[in-house]
Biotite code that builds the C-alpha atoms (Angstrom):
import biotite.structure as struc

atoms = struc.array([
    struc.Atom([0.048, -0.038, 0.069], chain_id="A", res_id=1, res_name="UNK", atom_name="CA", element="C"),
    struc.Atom([1.136, 3.472, -0.659], chain_id="A", res_id=2, res_name="UNK", atom_name="CA", element="C"),
    struc.Atom([1.070, 5.897, 1.924], chain_id="A", res_id=3, res_name="UNK", atom_name="CA", element="C"),
    struc.Atom([0.909, 9.789, 1.600], chain_id="A", res_id=4, res_name="UNK", atom_name="CA", element="C"),
    struc.Atom([3.982, 11.352, 3.342], chain_id="A", res_id=5, res_name="UNK", atom_name="CA", element="C"),
    struc.Atom([2.060, 13.937, 5.334], chain_id="A", res_id=6, res_name="UNK", atom_name="CA", element="C"),
    struc.Atom([-0.170, 10.981, 6.676], chain_id="A", res_id=7, res_name="UNK", atom_name="CA", element="C"),
    struc.Atom([3.115, 9.185, 7.962], chain_id="A", res_id=8, res_name="UNK", atom_name="CA", element="C"),
    struc.Atom([4.098, 12.454, 9.638], chain_id="A", res_id=9, res_name="UNK", atom_name="CA", element="C"),
    struc.Atom([0.660, 12.962, 11.442], chain_id="A", res_id=10, res_name="UNK", atom_name="CA", element="C"),
    struc.Atom([0.292, 9.201, 12.583], chain_id="A", res_id=11, res_name="UNK", atom_name="CA", element="C"),
    struc.Atom([4.011, 9.783, 13.856], chain_id="A", res_id=12, res_name="UNK", atom_name="CA", element="C"),
    struc.Atom([3.101, 12.761, 15.795], chain_id="A", res_id=13, res_name="UNK", atom_name="CA", element="C"),
    struc.Atom([-0.082, 11.496, 17.232], chain_id="A", res_id=14, res_name="UNK", atom_name="CA", element="C"),
    struc.Atom([1.522, 8.544, 18.218], chain_id="A", res_id=15, res_name="UNK", atom_name="CA", element="C"),
    struc.Atom([4.294, 10.520, 19.743], chain_id="A", res_id=16, res_name="UNK", atom_name="CA", element="C"),
    struc.Atom([1.832, 12.793, 21.796], chain_id="A", res_id=17, res_name="UNK", atom_name="CA", element="C"),
    struc.Atom([-0.002, 9.803, 23.049], chain_id="A", res_id=18, res_name="UNK", atom_name="CA", element="C"),
    struc.Atom([3.326, 8.084, 24.151], chain_id="A", res_id=19, res_name="UNK", atom_name="CA", element="C"),
    struc.Atom([3.924, 11.524, 25.968], chain_id="A", res_id=20, res_name="UNK", atom_name="CA", element="C"),
    struc.Atom([1.095, 11.686, 27.846], chain_id="A", res_id=21, res_name="UNK", atom_name="CA", element="C"),
    struc.Atom([1.447, 7.970, 28.723], chain_id="A", res_id=22, res_name="UNK", atom_name="CA", element="C"),
    struc.Atom([4.636, 8.052, 30.035], chain_id="A", res_id=23, res_name="UNK", atom_name="CA", element="C"),
    struc.Atom([4.073, 11.644, 31.586], chain_id="A", res_id=24, res_name="UNK", atom_name="CA", element="C"),
    struc.Atom([1.229, 10.014, 33.683], chain_id="A", res_id=25, res_name="UNK", atom_name="CA", element="C"),
    struc.Atom([3.137, 7.084, 34.562], chain_id="A", res_id=26, res_name="UNK", atom_name="CA", element="C"),
    struc.Atom([6.381, 8.602, 35.223], chain_id="A", res_id=27, res_name="UNK", atom_name="CA", element="C"),
    struc.Atom([4.712, 11.202, 37.593], chain_id="A", res_id=28, res_name="UNK", atom_name="CA", element="C"),
    struc.Atom([2.967, 8.101, 39.670], chain_id="A", res_id=29, res_name="UNK", atom_name="CA", element="C"),
    struc.Atom([6.054, 6.286, 39.587], chain_id="A", res_id=30, res_name="UNK", atom_name="CA", element="C"),
    struc.Atom([8.233, 9.427, 40.859], chain_id="A", res_id=31, res_name="UNK", atom_name="CA", element="C"),
    struc.Atom([5.593, 9.983, 43.708], chain_id="A", res_id=32, res_name="UNK", atom_name="CA", element="C"),
    struc.Atom([5.750, 6.189, 44.822], chain_id="A", res_id=33, res_name="UNK", atom_name="CA", element="C"),
    struc.Atom([9.794, 6.521, 44.907], chain_id="A", res_id=34, res_name="UNK", atom_name="CA", element="C"),
    struc.Atom([9.450, 9.476, 46.881], chain_id="A", res_id=35, res_name="UNK", atom_name="CA", element="C"),
    struc.Atom([11.332, 11.617, 44.566], chain_id="A", res_id=36, res_name="UNK", atom_name="CA", element="C"),
    struc.Atom([8.530, 14.161, 43.585], chain_id="A", res_id=37, res_name="UNK", atom_name="CA", element="C"),
])
């Protein structure tokens, strides 16, 4: 299948945003659990 380049960037950007949100949330709880934050 042929994918347009803008679609690749959009999917990559959305994935990066979701990934950042997940790790930001998990990381905050993890830091609180460790007593660092």
